N, C-alpha and C positions, 0 to 999 in steps of 0.2 A: 913655633911661631910666637907663642905667648909664654915662653919659658921664664921671662922675667917676672911674671905674675905668680908662678908656682909657689914660691915661699909665702905669698900673701893670700893664698886661697882661704885660709881659716877666717880671715877678716872679710874678704870679698864676698863670701856667701851671705853675710849679714848686711854689708854696706850697699850692695847692689839694689836689693829691694828697698832699703832705707832711703837711698838717693832717688829711686824711681818714684817713690810716693809723692814728694812735692812736685815732681814734674807732672804727674797726673792732675794735681791740684791747679797747676798753672795753665795747662792746656784747656781745661774745662770742656772737653768734648768726650762723650761716652765711648765712641769707637776708638779714638786714639788712646784714651786712658786704658781701655781694655787691652789694646795691643801692647802698650808699655808694660802693663802688669803681666801679661802673658810672656813677653820677652824676658823680663826680669826674673820671672819664676822659672822659666826653662834654663836660663843661664845659671841660676842657683842650683837647679837639678843637675846640670852638667858638672858644676863644681863639686857637688856632693858625690857624684860618681867618681870623679877624679880623687877626691879626698879619701873615699873608701878604698880605692885602689892603692893609693899611697900609704894608707895606714896598714893595710894587709901585707904590703911588701916591705915597707921600711920600719914601721912601728908607730907608736903614738906621736902626735905632733903637738908641740907647745908653741904658742905664739904670744909674745909679750907686746902689748900695745904701748907704744912710746918707748920701748926698750927698758921699762921699769920692772924690777923684780916683783914677784908675786905678792908679798905682803902689802906693798904700797901701790902697785900698779895693777892693771887689769890683765889677766892671763886667760887666753882661750886654749882649751885642751881638746884635742880630737883623738879619741881612741876608737876601737872597733865598734863598741856599742853606740857611742855618740855619732859616729859616721853612718851607721845604719839608721838611726833616728833622723839624722839630717836628710838622708836619702828618702826616707819614708815621708817626712813632712814636705819636702820640696817636690817629690813625685806626686803626692796627692794634690798639692796646690796647683801644679802644672796641669794635671788632668782635669781638675775641677774648673779651672779658668777657661778651658776650651768650651765647656758647656755652660758656663756662667752667663755668657753674653745674652743668650735668649731668655734664661730663667730670671735674671735680675730685672729685665724689662717689666715683668709682671708684678714685681714687688716694690719697685722704686720709680718715682717720677723721672722721666727722661732727662730733665734738666739737672738732676741730682745724682745721676749714676756715676759720674766721675768721682764723686765723694766716696762712693762705695769702694771703688778700686784704690783710692788713696788710703782709706782705712784698712782695706784688705792687705795691702802691702806693708803697712805699719805693723799689723798683727802678725803677718808672715815673718817679718824681720825680727819681731819680738820672740816668736817661737824658736826661730833659728838661734837667736842670741842666748835664750834660756838653755837650749840644748848644748851649746858649745862652750858656755862659761866654765871657768876652772874653779870657782869658789862660790860659797853660799851668799856672800855679801853682794856680789854682782848679780846673782840670781834675783834678788829683791830690788836692786837698783835698776 
């Protein structure tokens, strides 16, 4: 059904939580922000499962952003180790968000909870981006 997205999974795993973050900021509702974060996290987890399956059957995946070669452009590389780490990060995030809704209410004021989910998704996208980057320069950028 979504075969056209298969070649772009290496970037989608980072872009989905990155795009969901400002949506949480726009809605300004704690319940909806939690649901958006939960859905984005589970979609990333499903992509991580698919990437691990693809890497173990086909081999390492290289994704050039903007179709620029590696010294000048950003390259994402997915090998077996990075696919396992992506699976671990997205799995822990997905499971944690299920239980975060009740526990966050004790720590943060109700009118600011949506900000927590906004920042959570930014940190989540950053961790995924660090894991999948192909060079040390983009690790620090």
